[in-house]
C-alpha positions in Angstrom: 0.0 0.0 0.0 1.4 3.4 -0.9 2.2 6.1 1.7 -0.4 8.6 2.6 0.2 12.2 1.4 0.2 15.0 3.9 -2.4 17.7 3.3 -0.1 20.7 3.2 -2.9 23.2 3.5 -4.0 21.6 6.7 -0.5 21.5 8.1 -0.4 25.3 7.8 -3.7 25.7 9.6 -3.2 23.3 12.5 -0.8 23.2 15.4 -0.1 20.2 17.6 0.4 20.9 21.3 2.9 19.0 23.4 0.2 16.9 24.8 -0.9 15.9 21.3 -4.0 18.1 21.1 -4.9 19.7 17.8 -5.3 23.5 17.9 -6.9 25.7 15.3 -7.7 29.4 14.7 -11.2 30.5 15.3 -13.4 31.5 12.3 -15.1 34.9 11.9 -12.1 37.3 12.4 -11.1 38.1 8.8 -13.4 41.0 8.0 -16.7 42.8 9.0 -15.4 43.0 12.6 -16.7 46.5 13.3 -20.1 45.0 14.1 -18.6 42.7 16.7 -18.3 43.7 20.3 -14.7 44.3 21.6 -15.2 41.3 23.9 -16.1 39.0 20.9 -13.1 40.2 18.9 -10.9 39.5 21.9 -12.3 36.0 22.4 -11.8 35.2 18.7 -8.0 35.8 19.0 -7.6 32.6 21.1 -6.9 29.2 19.5 -9.5 26.5 19.9 -9.3 22.8 20.0 -10.5 20.6 17.2 -13.8 18.9 17.9 -13.6 15.2 18.9 -15.4 14.1 15.8 -12.9 15.6 13.4 -9.7 14.5 15.3 -9.2 11.1 13.7 -9.8 12.5 10.2 -7.4 15.4 10.7 -4.6 13.3 12.2 -4.8 11.0 9.2 -4.7 14.0 6.8 -1.7 15.4 8.6 0.2 12.1 8.3 3.8 12.3 9.4 3.5 16.1 10.1 1.3 15.2 13.1 4.1 13.3 14.8 7.0 15.6 13.9 5.4 19.0 14.9 
């Protein structure tokens, strides 16, 4: 069976913590932010964990990048 290719776009968007958790940026911060409250804009700066249902699929798409990062 051939090797799985790493999804390079996903590698750029994900970060793996030391404990092995997958971290991502939150959506909704690119434009039209003037309508958001300052509190909401501040909260969107933080990274979020990937939901449990997506973890297995994303780890497979990251391939070897998941273990080396």
